[in-house]
C-alpha positions as CSV (number, residue, x, y, z in Angstrom):
1,X,313.0,152.3,-31.8
2,X,309.7,153.8,-30.7
3,X,310.4,156.9,-32.8
4,X,310.8,154.8,-36.0
5,X,307.5,152.9,-35.6
6,X,305.2,156.0,-36.0
7,X,307.2,157.1,-39.1
8,X,306.8,153.6,-40.7
9,X,303.1,153.6,-39.9
10,X,302.7,157.0,-41.5
11,X,304.5,155.8,-44.6
12,X,302.5,152.7,-44.8
13,X,299.2,154.6,-44.3
14,X,300.2,157.1,-47.0
15,X,301.1,154.3,-49.4
16,X,297.8,152.5,-48.8
17,X,295.9,155.7,-49.3
18,X,297.7,156.3,-52.6
19,X,297.1,152.7,-53.8
20,X,293.4,153.0,-52.8
21,X,293.1,156.3,-54.6
22,X,294.6,154.8,-57.8
23,X,292.4,151.7,-57.6
24,X,289.3,153.8,-57.2
25,X,290.3,156.1,-60.1
26,X,291.1,153.3,-62.5
27,X,288.1,151.2,-61.4
28,X,285.6,154.0,-62.0
29,X,286.9,155.0,-65.5
30,X,283.9,155.4,-67.9
31,X,284.3,156.0,-71.6
32,X,281.6,157.6,-73.6
33,X,280.7,157.0,-77.2
34,X,279.9,159.9,-79.5
35,X,276.2,159.3,-79.9
36,X,273.1,158.3,-78.1
37,X,274.4,158.9,-74.6
38,X,275.5,155.3,-74.2
39,X,278.5,154.3,-72.2
40,X,281.1,151.6,-72.3
41,X,283.2,150.8,-69.4
42,X,282.9,149.2,-66.0
43,X,279.3,150.3,-65.4
44,X,276.4,148.2,-66.7
45,X,274.0,149.9,-69.2
46,X,271.2,150.0,-66.6
47,X,273.3,152.2,-64.3
48,X,273.5,155.1,-66.8
49,X,272.0,158.2,-65.2
50,X,268.8,159.6,-66.6
51,X,270.6,162.9,-67.4
52,X,272.6,161.2,-70.2
53,X,269.7,159.4,-71.9
54,X,267.8,160.7,-74.8
55,X,264.6,159.6,-76.6
56,X,262.5,160.2,-79.7
57,X,259.5,158.5,-78.2
58,X,256.6,160.9,-78.4
59,X,253.1,159.6,-78.3
60,X,249.9,161.2,-79.7
61,X,248.1,163.2,-77.0
62,X,244.6,161.9,-76.2
63,X,242.7,164.3,-73.9
64,X,240.1,161.6,-73.2
65,X,242.7,159.3,-71.7
66,X,242.5,161.1,-68.3
67,X,246.2,161.7,-67.9
68,X,247.3,164.7,-66.0
69,X,249.3,167.2,-68.1
70,X,252.3,168.8,-66.4
71,X,252.3,172.6,-66.0
72,X,256.2,172.5,-66.1
73,X,256.5,174.8,-63.1
74,X,259.2,174.3,-60.6
75,X,257.7,173.6,-57.2
76,X,260.9,173.2,-55.1
77,X,259.6,173.1,-51.5
78,X,262.4,171.2,-49.8
79,X,265.6,173.2,-49.1
80,X,267.8,170.1,-49.3
81,X,266.2,168.4,-52.3
82,X,264.9,171.6,-54.1
83,X,267.5,171.4,-56.9
84,X,266.5,167.8,-57.6
85,X,262.8,168.7,-57.6
86,X,263.5,171.3,-60.2
87,X,265.2,169.0,-62.7
88,X,262.1,167.5,-64.2
89,X,260.3,170.8,-64.9
90,X,263.4,172.4,-66.3
91,X,263.9,169.5,-68.7
92,X,260.3,169.8,-69.7
93,X,260.6,173.6,-70.4
94,X,263.7,173.2,-72.5
95,X,262.2,170.4,-74.5
96,X,259.0,172.3,-75.1
97,X,260.9,175.4,-76.4
98,X,263.0,173.2,-78.7
99,X,259.9,171.5,-80.2
100,X,257.9,174.8,-80.4
101,X,260.6,176.3,-82.6
102,X,260.6,173.3,-84.9
103,X,256.8,173.2,-85.2
104,X,256.7,177.0,-85.9
105,X,259.3,176.4,-88.7
106,X,257.1,173.7,-90.2
107,X,254.1,176.1,-90.1
108,X,256.2,178.9,-91.8
109,X,257.3,176.5,-94.6
110,X,254.1,174.6,-95.1
111,X,251.4,177.2,-94.2
112,X,249.7,174.7,-91.9
113,X,250.3,172.9,-88.6
114,X,251.6,169.3,-88.7
115,X,249.5,166.3,-87.8
116,X,251.0,163.6,-85.5
117,X,252.5,161.6,-88.4
118,X,254.1,164.6,-90.0
119,X,255.3,165.8,-86.6
120,X,257.1,162.5,-86.0
121,X,258.6,162.0,-89.5
122,X,259.3,165.6,-90.7
123,X,260.2,167.3,-87.4
124,X,261.5,164.7,-85.0
125,X,263.0,161.9,-87.2
126,X,264.2,164.1,-90.1
127,X,265.9,166.6,-87.8
128,X,267.1,163.9,-85.5
129,X,265.7,165.7,-82.5
130,X,266.7,163.9,-79.3
131,X,264.8,164.9,-76.2
132,X,266.1,164.2,-72.7
133,X,264.4,161.2,-70.9
134,X,262.0,162.5,-68.3
135,X,262.2,161.4,-64.7
136,X,259.4,159.8,-62.8
137,X,258.0,157.9,-65.8
138,X,256.6,161.1,-67.3
139,X,256.0,160.9,-71.1
140,X,256.2,163.3,-74.0
141,X,253.1,163.6,-76.2
142,X,252.2,165.8,-79.2
143,X,248.9,167.7,-78.9
144,X,247.6,168.2,-82.4
145,X,244.8,170.5,-81.4
146,X,247.2,173.0,-79.7
147,X,250.3,172.2,-81.9
148,X,252.6,171.7,-79.0
149,X,254.5,169.1,-77.0
150,X,253.0,168.2,-73.7
151,X,254.3,166.2,-70.8
152,X,251.9,163.8,-69.1
153,X,252.1,161.9,-65.9
154,X,251.5,158.1,-65.9
155,X,248.0,156.9,-64.9
156,X,247.7,155.8,-61.3
157,X,247.2,152.2,-62.5
158,X,250.5,152.4,-64.4
159,X,252.4,153.4,-61.3
160,X,251.6,150.1,-59.5
161,X,253.8,147.2,-60.4
162,X,251.9,144.4,-62.2
163,X,252.0,141.2,-60.1
164,X,250.1,138.1,-60.7
165,X,249.7,135.3,-58.2
166,X,252.3,132.6,-58.6
167,X,249.9,129.8,-59.4
168,X,247.8,131.7,-62.0
169,X,247.9,130.5,-65.6
170,X,247.9,133.0,-68.4
């Protein structure tokens, strides 16, 4: 009888592992729609990773605003997190190359560089260019003077969460 008990325990353990594996596989099923990087399934919308989101939000660059412009260079210093540190700059570089080609095409067709409004309507919206969402609250902006897409960091004040005292009236 002692020889049968370990065999039953192994079968029960294998059965439980199989049931757990099926439950995890079915419970994590995520279906994707064809556009916009949105998902339907068991995950709420706010859990969609940044890698699947796209945007057409590009502001007009204001050099007087005091925002730091990214140099888009990979500065991976940590051997463990180096690949994650490289994600943002690589996304920036790919986005800048995409936009540079579209701006150069506009110049070739029109014989002049686009202003911000033309950039948004005739390049971004008309061609339905979707740029990947940047990590760390970085933002895309169009520099009219240099005719290029730049990526800017948020202001130091923007990084702090706004909190008002509980009893303060607005």
